[in-house]
C-alpha positions in Angstrom: -15.1 4.8 -0.8 -17.2 2.1 -0.9 -21.0 1.7 -0.9 -21.0 0.0 2.5 -17.4 0.9 4.7 -15.2 -2.4 4.9 -13.9 -2.9 8.3 -9.5 -2.2 7.6 -6.9 -4.8 8.3 -6.3 -5.7 12.4 -3.7 -3.5 13.2 -0.2 -4.5 15.5 -1.5 -3.4 19.1 1.7 -2.7 20.6 1.9 -2.6 24.6 0.1 0.7 25.6 1.8 3.3 27.9 5.3 1.9 26.1 6.3 4.8 23.8 8.2 2.3 21.4 7.3 4.9 18.2 7.1 8.2 16.9 4.9 9.5 14.1 6.1 11.0 11.4 4.2 13.0 9.1 4.7 13.7 4.9 3.5 14.7 2.3 2.9 13.8 -1.3 6.0 12.7 -3.0 8.6 12.6 -0.1 10.6 10.4 0.1 10.8 8.8 3.8 14.3 6.3 3.3 16.2 6.3 0.1 18.1 3.3 -1.0 21.1 3.1 0.8 20.5 4.9 3.6 21.7 2.7 6.8 19.0 1.2 8.4 17.7 1.4 12.0 14.1 1.2 12.2 10.7 -0.1 10.9 7.8 1.6 9.7 4.4 1.1 10.5 1.7 3.0 8.2 -0.7 4.7 10.3 -2.7 6.7 7.4 -1.7 6.8 3.4 0.3 4.9 0.8 3.6 4.2 0.1 5.7 3.2 -3.0 9.1 1.0 -2.7 11.2 1.7 -5.7 14.6 0.2 -7.1 17.0 1.1 -8.7 19.3 -1.8 -10.2 23.5 -1.6 -10.1 23.0 -0.9 -14.1 20.5 2.3 -13.4 17.1 0.9 -14.2 14.3 1.0 -11.6 11.5 -0.2 -11.0 7.9 -0.1 -8.6 8.4 -3.2 -6.3 4.7 -2.7 -4.7 2.6 -0.5 -2.7 1.8 -0.3 1.0 -1.2 1.6 2.9 -2.4 1.9 6.6 -1.4 -1.1 8.8 1.5 -2.1 6.8 5.0 -2.6 8.0 8.1 -1.7 6.0 11.8 -1.9 6.4 11.9 -4.5 8.7 14.8 -6.0 6.9 16.5 -4.2 9.9 15.5 -7.1 12.4 17.5 -9.8 10.5 21.3 -7.3 10.4 20.6 -5.8 7.2 23.0 -2.2 6.9 21.4 -0.7 4.3 17.9 -0.4 3.1 17.6 -1.9 -0.5 14.7 -0.6 -1.7 13.2 3.6 -1.1 10.0 4.6 0.1 7.6 7.2 -0.9 4.8 9.2 0.0 2.1 8.7 -2.3 0.2 10.5 -0.5 -0.3 13.0 2.4 -0.2 10.3 5.6 1.5 9.4 9.0 4.5 6.6 9.2 5.3 5.4 12.9 9.1 4.9 13.3 9.8 2.5 15.4 13.9 1.8 16.5 15.1 -1.9 16.1 16.2 -2.2 19.1 12.9 -1.4 20.7 11.4 -3.4 18.0 13.0 -6.8 18.7 12.7 -6.4 22.4 9.1 -6.1 22.0 8.9 -8.6 19.9 10.8 -10.9 22.6 8.6 -10.0 25.3 5.0 -9.7 24.3 4.1 -12.8 22.3 0.6 -11.2 20.9 2.7 -8.6 19.0 5.0 -11.1 18.2 2.0 -13.2 16.7 0.3 -10.8 15.1 3.8 -9.4 13.6 4.4 -13.0 12.0 0.8 -13.6 10.9 0.9 -9.9 8.8 3.9 -11.1 7.3 3.3 -14.2 6.1 0.3 -12.1 4.5 2.4 -9.6 3.1 4.5 -12.2 1.7 1.2 -14.4 -0.3 0.1 -10.9 -1.5 3.4 -10.1 -3.3 3.3 -13.0 -4.7 -0.6 -12.3 -6.3 1.1 -9.2 -7.0 3.8 -10.9 -9.5 1.1 -13.1 -10.7 -1.0 -10.3 -11.6 1.9 -8.3 -13.5 3.0 -11.4 -15.4 -0.8 -12.9 -16.4 -3.2 -10.2 -16.3 -4.3 -7.4 -18.2 -3.9 -4.0 -17.4 -8.2 -4.0 -17.1 -7.7 -6.4 -14.5 -4.6 -4.8 -12.6 -6.5 -1.8 -12.6 -9.5 -3.4 -11.1 -7.4 -5.1 -8.6 -5.4 -2.0 -7.1 -9.3 -0.1 -7.0 -10.4 -2.9 -5.0 -6.9 -2.7 -2.9 -6.8 1.2 -2.5 -10.8 1.0 -1.1 -9.6 -1.3 1.6 -6.5 1.0 2.5 -9.5 4.1 2.3 -11.7 2.1 4.6 -12.6 3.9 8.1 -10.5 6.9 7.0 -12.2 9.7 8.5 -9.8 12.3 7.1 -9.3 12.8 3.2 -9.8 10.4 1.5 -7.0 8.2 -0.4 -8.3 8.0 -3.7 -9.1 12.2 -4.0 -5.4 12.2 -4.1 -5.1 10.1 -6.5 -5.0 10.8 -10.5 -5.0 8.6 -12.6 -1.4 9.0 -14.1 -0.3 7.9 -10.7 -2.9 4.9 -11.0 -1.3 4.1 -14.6 2.3 3.8 -12.7 0.6 1.7 -10.0 -1.0 -0.7 -12.9 2.0 -0.5 -15.5 0.1 1.0 -18.2 -0.5 4.6 -19.5 -3.0 7.2 -18.6 -5.3 6.8 -21.7 -5.4 3.8 -20.9 -6.3 4.1 -17.1 -9.1 6.5 -18.9 -10.9 4.4 -21.2 -10.9 1.3 -18.4 -12.3 3.9 -15.6 -15.3 5.2 -18.0 -16.4 1.4 -18.9 -16.2 0.5 -14.9 -18.3 3.6 -14.1 -20.7 2.2 -17.3 -20.7 -1.5 -15.7 -22.0 0.5 -12.3 -19.0 -1.0 -10.6 -17.6 3.0 -9.8 -19.2 6.2 -9.3 -18.5 9.6 -8.9 -20.3 11.8 -6.6 -21.0 15.6 -7.2 -17.4 16.7 -5.7 -16.0 14.2 -7.8 -15.4 11.6 -5.0 -15.0 8.3 -6.4 -16.8 5.6 -5.0 -15.7 1.7 -5.7 -18.2 -1.0 -5.1 -16.9 -4.7 -4.3 -18.6 -5.8 -7.6 -15.5 -4.5 -9.0 -14.4 -7.8 -8.4 -16.3 -9.3 -10.6 -13.7 -7.7 -13.4 -11.0 -9.9 -12.0 -13.1 -13.1 -13.3 -13.7 -11.9 -16.6 -11.4 -13.3 -19.1 -11.4 -11.4 -21.7 -7.6 -9.8 -22.2 -6.0 -7.1 -23.8 
């Protein structure tokens, strides 16, 4: 994905030998849970990308965000929430660890290191959600695409199996960014000509750190 492999985010290390979670594999497009389902488990992404969506009472749907390897979701069950307020769908094939609420609460109470890492993770994710909101409110679709590609490159770093980007087409990128496929295609060609991205002979996309220059460009749509 990148010219130099990056270090992935620090993972939560659960106590050795304690069967707190079970791995579940999901195919691309498969629903992990639906809005309104009973909220009983915390999920932790081992591999893949998960899309979170929400449907309002008036029937309007929207994408809340995307999560990747090392991210938790469904953690609202820890504060007694009875039902999931969003739907979660696997964007690419991946593995999700399912952790029962009672087991997760016990680990947080008994393992200070896990508790500290989990709190730090939640704080970091809240900061990223704020950045996502600012990105969608004030940045051009070109900047949003660049930021999405860089984020996916981080999720993909160190993945020895099939790469995430080889599974995501321009229609999906358009959905993630909030723009059209032709617009994505236009910017991808621009990034390639500028040397920010590269397709190898097998069609695999490589994203270079220099793409971050787009985020500091004052040009707008």
